[in-house]
N, C-alpha and C positions, 0 to 999 in steps of 0.2 A: 801803674795800671795792674793791679792785681788779677791773675788767673786761677782759676780753680779749675785743673785740669781733669780731674776724675770728673766733676760735675758735666764739662763740656763733653768729654767721650760719651758720657750716658745720653746727654742731649742729642749730640750726633747721631748716635744708634738709632735713638728713636725717630729723628727728622728722616733719617733715609728710609725707615722700615714702615712710616705711616703711608696706608694707602688711599686715605680720603683727607686732605688738607682744607681748613676752612680758610686759611690765610695764603697768600702769596706774595713775591717780592720780585721786583724788577728795578735796576739790572741783577742779574745773578753774580755777573763779577764785574769787577772795574780794575784795569791796571794802568798804573803810573810809573814813570821813570824816577829814579831817586836823585835828589838834590839836597845837598847838606842843610840841615836846619831850617828846610823848607815847611811851610805852612800851605795847607790844601783844604778847601771847602768842598766836600763832596755829598753827595746824597743819594737816595733811593725811595721808591715808592711801595707801601704796603699794601697789598690788596684784600678787601674784604670780599672775598669771592661768594660766600653764603649768605651774604647780607642779614648778619645778626649781631645782635649786642656781644661784644667780646672785648677782653682786654688782652694786649700781648706784652710780654717783657724782653727788653734788648739785652744781650750778653755779648760782651766780646771776649776774643781768644784769638792765638795765633803764634806764630813762631819769629815775629818781627819784634826781637827785643829792643826796648829804647823808644819805641814808637808811642806816641801819645794820641788817644782817640777821645775826644770830648763831644759826648752828646748830650742835647739840650734836656732831654728826658729820656728815662729808660723803662717807663710804662706808659702805653698808649692807648686810649680807649676808644672803641667804634659804637657808633649807633646801627641800627639795621637798615638806615637810609645812606650810610656812609659807606662808598664803594672804595675809596682809596685815600690815602694821607700820606704826605710827602714828609720824609725827615732828612734832614741836614746834619752832617756832623764835621769837626773839625779834626783834620790828621795833621800831627808835628812830628816831622821827621828827625832822627838825630844827627850829629854832626858826622857821623861815619859807622859802618857795620864791619865787624869783624872779619867777614868773609862776604866775597861776591855771590851774586846769583839772585834767584826769586823769592823774596820774604811774602810771607802771607799773614793778613787779618782777616778774621772771620767775625761777623756779627750774625748771632741767632735770633730770630724773630720767633718767641715761643707764645703760644696761646695759653692764658691762664685760667684757673677753673672759675667759675662763676661765684660771685662774691656772696650770693644769696644761698649758695648750695651749701647743705651740712654735710655732703660726701666729703671723706678725707681726700687730700692731695696725692695722687700716685704720678710716679714717672710714667707709666703706659697710658695716662690719660693726656700726656703733654702732646700737642701736635704743631711743628713749626717748619721754617725754611732758613736757609743760609743765604746771605751775601757775601761776596769775599773781595778784597782788595788786595792786589799783588803789587808788590814794590820790586821792580828791577833794578837790582844794585850793580853798577858798571864793573868789569873788569879792567885792571890796568893794562895798557895798550890796545892792541887791537884784537876785538872778540867779536865774532859773529854767530848768532844763533838763528836756526831754523826753526820756527814756530809749528809748521805742520807742512804737509805735502798733500794739497787739494787737488782732485782730478775731476775733471767734466768730462764724463764717459761717453764715447759715442758708439755708432753701430759698425758692422762691418763696413770697411771701406769709407768710413766718415772719421772727422777728427777729434783726436782727444786733447784737451789742454790741461797742462800740468802747472799749477800756480804755487809759488814757493815764497812765503811772506818772512822776511827775514829782517833782524834787528842789530845793529851794531851796538851791543852793550859794553865796549871796551871806552878806555877814555881817549884814544886816536881816531883819526879819521881814517877809513878803509877806502884806497883808492880805486880799487877795481875788486868786483864779487860778480861771479856769473856760476852758472850750474850746467852740469849734464846730467841728462835724466836717461838712465838705461833701463830697456823694458826686456823683461825676460818672462818665458813661458813656464808652464809646471815642471817642466825637467830641468829648470834653472839654465836653459838655452838661451843665449843673448839673441833678441829679435830684431832691436833696433836700439839707436841712440839719437838723441835730440838735444840741442843746447839752447840755453835762454840768451837775452840780451845781457850786456855788461853793465852795472851800476857801480856809482861811488856812493858811500854811505858817512856823513858825519857823525861824530860820536852821539851817540843815544837817539840815533835815526833808525827808522824803518823805511822798507820799500818792499817792492813785489816783483820777483823774477818769473818769467812766463816762458813756456815750451809748449809747442804744438806739433802733433804727431797724426799722421793719416794711417788709421788701424787697417792696413792691407793684410789682414790675418783672418783666421776663422774665429766665430764666435767662441767665447771662453774666458776663463780667468787667466789673469796676468800680474805681474809683480813689476814694480817700477822702483828704482833706487835712484835719489838724486844726491849728487855728489856737488857741493858749493865750494869753490874755490876763491880764496881772497888772500891777497899780499903773503904767499907762501904757506898759509894755512887751509883748513878744509872742516867742512861741517857736513852732515849727512842727514837724510831724512828718508823713507821709504813705506811703500803703502801698497795693498793689494788693490785690484780693480778689474772691472769686467769690459769685455768688448761685446756689444749686442747683448742679447738676452737669450737664457735657456729655452731651446725649442726641443720638442719631442713630438714626433709624428706618428700616427697609426697607418702604417702600410696596408695590413690587410688583416682579416680574420676567417679562419678556415677550421673545418673539421674533418677528419679523416677517420674511416672505417667505423662510420656511424651506424646504430641499429636503434630504432624507436624502442623504448622501454628500458633500455640499457643506462649505462655511465658514459654520457657523451663528453668527450675530451675536445675542447675549445681551443684553439690556439691563436694568439694575438701577435703580431709581428710589429715592433715599433723601431723607430730610428732616432738617433740623437745627433744633433748637430754641435754638442758641447764638447770641450777638450778635457774634461774630467769624468771621472766614473759617476753615474747617477743610478741611486738606488730606486727601483719603479716597480709598481704592483697596479694591478688592475682590478676593477669590480664591474661585474654584469649584472644590469636589472632586468629581468625578463618580463614583459606583458603580453597579455592578449590584445587582439586588434581593438577591443574596447579600453584598452589600456588599463586593465585590471591585472595588479601584480601577482605574478604566480611563481617566481623564485628569484633569489640573488645569490651569486656565488663570487669568489675571489679567486685571482689568479695566483700565481705563486710570485714570490718578490725576487727579483733577479737584479744583478748589477749590470747596467748597460756601459759598454766602453765607450770611449771618446769615438764620436764620429762613427757610430757603427750601429747595426742592428742587433735585436734580440727577441726572442721568442718568448712570450709567457703563457703558460697553460691554466686552462680553468676545467672543473669538471662538474657537471650537471647531471642529476638522476632524474632520467625522462620517465621513470615509472608512473604510469597513468595519464601521460601527455599524449593528447591526440594529435593526428597529422592535420597540418594546415599552416596558417601565418601567425606568426609572431614577430613581436618587436622588442629589440635589445638596445639599451642604452649602455654604452661601455664607456666606463671612466678610467682614465690612466693616471695614477697618482705619482709626483716626483717631485724632488727638491722641496722639501719642508713646506708642504701645503699648496703646492701648485698642481694643477690638475687639467686636463684635456677630455672634453666629450666628444663623443660620434654616435650617431643612431643608425642600427642596422634593422632592415626587413629580413626576416628569417622564416624560410620555407621548409617545414619539416614533412619529408615523409617516411616510409618505413626503413629505407636503407639510404637515407640521404638528409644532410643539413647544409642548407645554401644560405649564404649571406649575402645580401646587398647593401651597398652602404647608402645613407639617404643623405640629400643635399639640404641646404639651409630652408629650402621651400616647403621640404617634406616628401619631395618626389625621389624617387629610387634613381640613384646615379648609374648604378651598374646598367648596362646593356642601352645607355643613352645614345649610341649610335645609330641604333635602328630608328628610334625617335626621331633624330635629327634627319635621316632619310625620309621619313614620312612627311616631316615637315617641309622639306624642300619641295617634295611632289604636290603637296598642297599647294602651295605658293604658285607653282606652275600651272597647276589647274585654273587657280584665281586669275593669272595673269592672261591665260588664253581667253577665259571667260570674258574678261573686261574687253580685249581685243574683238571677239566675236561681236559682243554687244555694240561696240563704237562702231564696226564697219555695217551693222543692220540699221542702225540709228542714222547714219549717213545717208544710206540707201533710202530709205524713209523719207527722209528730208527732200531728195532729189525727186523721187516720186511724185511729192505732193506739189512741186512746183510744175 
């Protein structure tokens, strides 16, 4: 098997940088365990995503020296009505590898230029994809690898699940394998430790270790370290994860020392539930009661400390603004594109600026206690009216008899 390294590196750079590909491939990766002198028939599907007449070329590369890859054909043609084609190939493994570990074969599927085109072929015009074959070569004795640490995140008080797929890539059986998962906060303080079940693994076998933890902690970022112990040896995996979601609340908005016609300083108090610093800024969109925009201003950008409150300040030039009612949409931006919005009814007078938060129905929330009392009075009046009507109706019926 001859490899043209320079060409393959150029091809891979183009494949990774291509923004729109006319072809696809599935699966993207296949993993097999090494067996001396073994022959395997593997396959993949090439996808003609854009449904066009196209030719593709198959090119082989990799670091698995001594492996033979036999393709039935290295150029495949698609018609515009052909959505996919299956390709089988034979993989012949050598008697041995010099070193254990994971070896890789890469098959690049590259779009070729139109046969009818007179344009010169350029590397920049080539678009393609890659499918990989990974060959796991065992190590003498007992040797376990942790493929990854997968975490099913939960909310505050809910359960987080830790999954550890492990493989015995040694030549001998592992009689006992289990893991302890340690959970740390952002200050590297140990929060909890949970254990997985215990498993045995024959050579070239794979299993899944599982641990469950109830996240009785505040929402935020945490760090998990999984230590797998087996027959006097160990392997490790680690990963960041979240408990719950970032939540930022708008506590209140207020203005002090306001005078109409001057520069109004509007302060917004926000509160974070997260366990790390959040960079936050606000935007205020000011409109008339007819919803015509008259101004938009930004607050300062501030760092909100973990589980604490912070004030953001914005300044609005009210020159030429009349007394009366206005609407403000307040948008608080945080955490790389996340934001929350709240609407306020704003009443301007000569020496005051008053804000009333609006609920989902558009009704003013502030001062709702008086509305509640009025509602209760109305209900009582209705009940009394119904009782009086019932008594009168009963008397009329009696008199008619």
